[in-house]
C-alpha positions in Angstrom: -62.1 13.6 20.2 -60.2 10.4 20.4 -61.0 9.7 16.8 -59.6 13.1 15.8 -56.3 12.4 17.6 -56.0 9.1 15.8 -56.6 10.8 12.5 -54.0 13.4 13.2 -51.3 10.9 14.4 -49.9 10.2 10.9 -49.9 13.9 10.1 -48.0 14.6 13.3 -45.5 11.8 12.6 -44.9 13.1 9.1 -44.4 16.7 10.4 -41.9 15.3 12.9 -40.0 13.4 10.2 -39.8 16.6 8.1 -38.1 18.4 11.0 -35.5 15.6 11.1 -34.1 13.9 14.2 -34.4 15.9 17.4 -33.3 13.8 20.3 -29.9 12.1 20.7 -31.5 8.6 20.2 -33.2 9.9 17.0 -29.9 11.3 15.7 -28.2 8.0 16.5 -30.9 6.0 14.7 -30.6 8.4 11.7 -26.9 7.7 11.7 -27.8 4.0 11.7 -29.7 4.6 8.5 -26.7 6.3 6.9 -24.5 3.3 7.9 -27.0 0.8 6.5 -27.0 2.8 3.2 -23.3 2.6 3.0 -23.5 -1.2 3.4 -25.9 -1.5 0.4 -24.0 1.0 -1.8 -22.9 -1.8 -4.2 -26.5 -2.4 -5.1 -27.0 1.1 -6.6 -30.5 1.2 -5.2 -33.2 3.3 -7.0 -36.2 4.8 -5.2 -38.3 1.8 -6.5 -35.7 -0.7 -5.2 -35.7 1.1 -1.8 -39.4 0.4 -1.4 -38.8 -3.4 -1.3 -35.7 -3.1 0.9 -37.7 -1.0 3.4 -40.6 -3.5 3.3 -38.3 -6.4 4.1 -36.6 -4.5 6.9 -39.9 -3.4 8.4 -41.4 -6.9 8.3 -38.3 -8.5 9.8 -38.0 -5.8 12.6 -41.7 -6.1 13.5 -41.7 -9.8 13.4 -44.1 -10.2 10.5 -44.1 -13.3 8.3 -41.6 -12.8 5.5 -43.1 -12.4 2.0 -40.2 -14.4 0.4 -38.0 -17.2 1.8 -34.6 -16.0 2.8 -33.2 -19.5 2.2 -34.2 -19.2 -1.5 -33.4 -15.5 -2.2 -30.6 -14.9 0.3 -28.0 -16.6 -1.9 -29.0 -14.3 -4.7 -28.1 -11.2 -2.9 -24.4 -11.5 -3.7 -25.2 -12.2 -7.4 -27.4 -9.1 -7.5 -24.7 -6.9 -6.0 -22.0 -8.3 -8.3 -24.2 -7.7 -11.4 -25.1 -4.2 -10.5 -21.5 -3.3 -9.6 -20.4 -4.7 -13.0 -22.9 -2.5 -14.9 -21.7 0.6 -12.9 -18.0 -0.4 -13.4 -18.4 -1.0 -17.1 -19.9 2.5 -17.5 -17.1 4.0 -15.5 -14.5 2.1 -17.4 -15.8 3.5 -20.8 -15.8 7.0 -19.4 -12.3 6.5 -18.0 -10.9 5.0 -21.2 -11.9 8.0 -23.2 -10.2 10.3 -20.7 -7.1 8.2 -20.6 -6.8 8.2 -24.4 -7.0 12.0 -24.4 -4.6 12.4 -21.5 -1.9 10.3 -23.2 -1.9 12.8 -26.1 -1.3 15.9 -23.9 2.0 17.7 -24.4 4.7 16.3 -22.2 2.7 13.2 -21.2 4.7 10.0 -20.9 2.8 6.7 -20.8 4.5 3.7 -19.2 3.9 0.0 -19.7 1.6 -0.2 -16.6 -0.7 2.4 -18.1 0.5 5.3 -15.9 0.4 8.6 -17.7 3.1 10.9 -16.1 3.5 14.6 -16.8 6.1 16.7 -15.1 4.7 20.1 -14.1 7.7 21.5 -12.4 11.2 19.9 -12.2 12.7 19.0 -8.9 16.3 19.5 -8.0 16.6 17.2 -4.9 16.9 13.5 -4.4 14.7 10.9 -6.2 13.0 8.3 -3.9 13.2 4.5 -4.2 10.2 2.2 -3.7 11.3 1.3 -0.2 11.5 5.0 0.9 9.2 7.0 3.0 8.3 10.4 1.5 6.4 13.6 2.3 4.1 15.0 -0.3 1.2 17.4 -1.0 -1.4 16.2 -3.4 -4.9 16.6 -4.8 -6.9 13.7 -6.3 -9.7 14.1 -8.7 -12.0 11.8 -10.7 -12.0 12.3 -14.5 -15.0 14.7 -14.2 -13.0 17.0 -11.9 -14.6 15.9 -8.7 -12.1 16.2 -5.8 -12.1 13.0 -3.7 -9.0 13.7 -1.6 -6.8 16.6 -1.0 -3.8 16.7 1.5 -4.8 20.2 2.4 -7.9 18.8 4.1 -5.6 17.0 6.5 -3.7 20.2 7.6 -1.0 22.4 6.2 1.8 19.9 6.7 2.6 17.4 3.8 1.4 13.8 4.2 4.0 11.2 5.0 3.8 7.6 3.7 5.8 4.6 2.7 6.0 4.4 -1.1 5.6 0.6 -1.1 2.3 0.9 0.9 0.3 3.1 -1.5 -1.4 2.3 -4.8 0.9 1.0 -7.6 0.4 4.2 -9.6 2.0 6.2 -6.8 4.8 3.7 -6.1 5.8 4.0 -9.8 5.0 7.6 -10.5 6.6 9.3 -7.5 9.9 7.4 -8.1 10.1 9.4 -11.4 10.1 12.7 -9.4 12.8 14.6 -7.5 12.3 16.6 -4.3 10.8 20.0 -5.0 9.1 18.8 -8.2 5.5 18.7 -9.1 3.9 16.1 -11.4 0.5 14.9 -12.7 -0.2 11.2 -12.4 -3.1 9.8 -14.4 -3.8 6.4 -13.0 -5.9 3.7 -14.8 -8.0 1.7 -12.3 -5.8 -1.3 -12.8 -3.0 0.5 -10.9 -5.4 2.4 -8.6 -8.4 0.9 -6.8 -9.5 -1.6 -9.4 -13.0 -2.7 -10.2 -14.2 -2.4 -6.6 -13.2 1.2 -6.0 -13.0 2.7 -2.6 -15.2 5.1 -0.7 -16.0 8.0 -3.0 -14.0 6.3 -5.8 -16.2 4.3 -8.2 -15.1 0.9 -9.4 -12.9 1.0 -12.6 -12.4 4.7 -12.1 -9.3 6.4 -13.6 -7.8 8.9 -11.1 -5.8 12.1 -11.6 -3.3 13.3 -8.9 -1.3 16.5 -8.8 1.6 15.7 -6.5 4.3 17.9 -5.0 7.3 15.8 -3.6 8.4 17.7 -0.5 10.9 15.3 1.1 12.4 11.8 1.1 12.4 10.9 4.7 15.7 9.4 6.0 15.0 6.9 8.7 17.5 7.4 11.5 18.9 4.4 13.2 18.5 4.2 16.9 21.5 5.7 18.8 22.9 2.3 19.8 22.7 1.0 16.2 24.3 4.2 14.8 27.2 3.9 17.2 27.7 0.3 16.3 27.6 1.0 12.6 30.0 3.9 12.9 32.4 1.6 14.8 32.0 -1.2 12.3 32.7 1.2 9.4 36.1 2.1 11.0 37.3 -1.4 11.4 40.5 -2.2 9.4 39.6 -3.6 5.9 35.9 -2.5 6.2 34.3 -1.0 3.1 31.1 1.1 3.3 28.7 1.2 0.4 25.9 3.7 -0.5 23.2 1.3 0.6 24.7 1.2 4.1 26.3 -2.2 3.7 29.6 -2.6 5.6 31.6 -5.3 3.9 34.8 -6.8 5.3 36.7 -9.7 3.7 37.8 -12.2 6.4 39.4 -14.8 4.0 39.8 -14.4 0.2 38.3 -16.9 -2.0 39.8 -18.4 -5.2 36.7 -19.5 -7.1 34.1 -17.7 -9.1 31.9 -14.8 -7.9 28.1 -15.3 -8.0 25.7 -13.2 -10.0 22.3 -11.9 -8.8 20.5 -14.7 -10.7 22.6 -17.5 -9.3 21.8 -20.1 -6.6 24.6 -20.4 -4.0 25.5 -22.7 -1.1 26.9 -21.0 2.0 27.5 -21.3 5.7 26.6 -18.3 7.8 26.4 -17.1 11.4 24.0 -14.3 12.2 24.1 -12.1 15.3 22.7 -8.9 16.7 25.1 -6.0 17.6 25.1 -7.3 21.2 26.5 -10.7 20.0 23.2 -12.6 20.5 22.8 -15.3 17.7 19.5 -15.3 15.9 20.3 -17.8 13.1 23.3 -20.0 12.2 23.8 -22.7 9.6 27.2 -23.3 11.3 25.5 -24.2 14.6 23.1 -26.5 12.7 25.9 -28.1 10.9 24.1 -27.8 7.6 25.0 -25.3 4.9 22.1 -23.3 3.3 21.3 -23.3 -0.4 19.3 -20.4 -1.8 18.8 -18.2 -4.9 20.5 -14.8 -4.4 17.5 -13.0 -5.8 15.3 -14.3 -2.9 17.3 -13.1 0.1 17.7 -9.8 1.9 19.2 -6.9 -0.1 22.3 -7.0 2.1 23.1 -10.5 0.9 22.1 -9.7 -2.7 24.7 -6.9 -2.6 27.3 -8.5 -0.4 27.7 -12.1 -1.7 28.5 -11.1 -5.3 31.6 -9.3 -3.9 32.9 -12.7 -2.7 34.5 -15.7 -4.4 33.9 -19.3 -3.7 36.0 -20.5 -0.8 36.1 -17.0 0.7 34.6 -15.7 4.0 33.3 -12.2 4.7 31.5 -10.2 7.3 28.4 -8.3 6.2 27.0 -5.7 8.6 23.5 -4.9 7.5 21.5 -1.9 8.6 17.8 -2.5 9.0 17.0 -0.8 5.7 18.7 -3.5 3.7 17.8 -6.3 6.1 14.3 -6.8 7.5 13.3 -3.1 7.8 11.0 -1.7 10.4 8.7 -4.7 10.2 11.3 -7.3 11.3 10.4 -10.9 11.2 9.9 -13.7 13.9 13.0 -13.5 16.2 14.3 -10.3 14.6 12.8 -7.0 16.0 11.9 -4.2 13.5 14.8 -1.8 12.9 17.5 -4.4 13.7 21.0 -4.1 12.5 22.3 -7.6 11.6 25.8 -9.0 11.4 26.6 -12.1 9.2 29.8 -14.0 8.9 29.4 -15.8 5.5 31.5 -18.5 3.9 30.7 -19.0 0.2 30.9 -22.7 -0.5 29.7 -23.1 -4.0 27.7 -21.6 -6.9 25.1 -24.3 -7.7 24.7 -25.2 -11.3 21.1 -25.9 -12.2 
């Protein structure tokens, strides 16, 4: 009888396996298997490959002597993954290129220097976003064979909200071509999507197709205190308010030249928060600052070209044209900044 039970044991185990995991622990262990499979996805394992992976796992877990030296073959694991990923990526790249060539010839398609292929499906009549804006949009993303890998509808009826400068370059570029209320198709080469590595269900080197409806350009509202300060600053005598939000006030006219965006300038400045607290000051340090205008905050890029050498001005800078919602050390996110700037010189290189 004992012998019969032993003979039946493998059969019973196989029958149990066919039923799938039953207990909570078994289900958790099964999930562990799924997780492990995701970790080795870059190897594109075949059924024959899996046999050796299972053998190595089993020997290691059960404490059996390894059949190969890990010190010798461990360093080759990365090489194997890289090689197999390249084979898969090259195959995907060829398939994608044929699709891209065809898409570029479709009626209404516009191909930009980045490789983006943009087709307007329905014209919008609202505002057009800038790269630093946050937008709301509905979209569906497919691979070149039509497989849907993402759809905003899966996340609920409401449109998705995101910052344009924090998405793939294809979206940053493409959605700026749209206006609110419009719909467009963006065909994205992998170079401006997820590259050779891919992401999740997106293979490496895959071209992607998005149908996007631009619902809204989200206007970030300044905190109440900041808004009150900006409103008051805008009403000061001599203050000029510009579309960017910059409030510019000349304190002393200059008599020299005005700098251009590509110039390097020398200036003294005193920077404060609306409550008067100083966060930076070349005046206090007793040493003027020298900097290329193209490498400073947008408020300065816009404000200083309005000045002339020898002049002094006040620049009130909303967060959107200063350090934004991220801030920087010593400057909290969303901060309105005030600068008194004296333009000393345009540096000749």
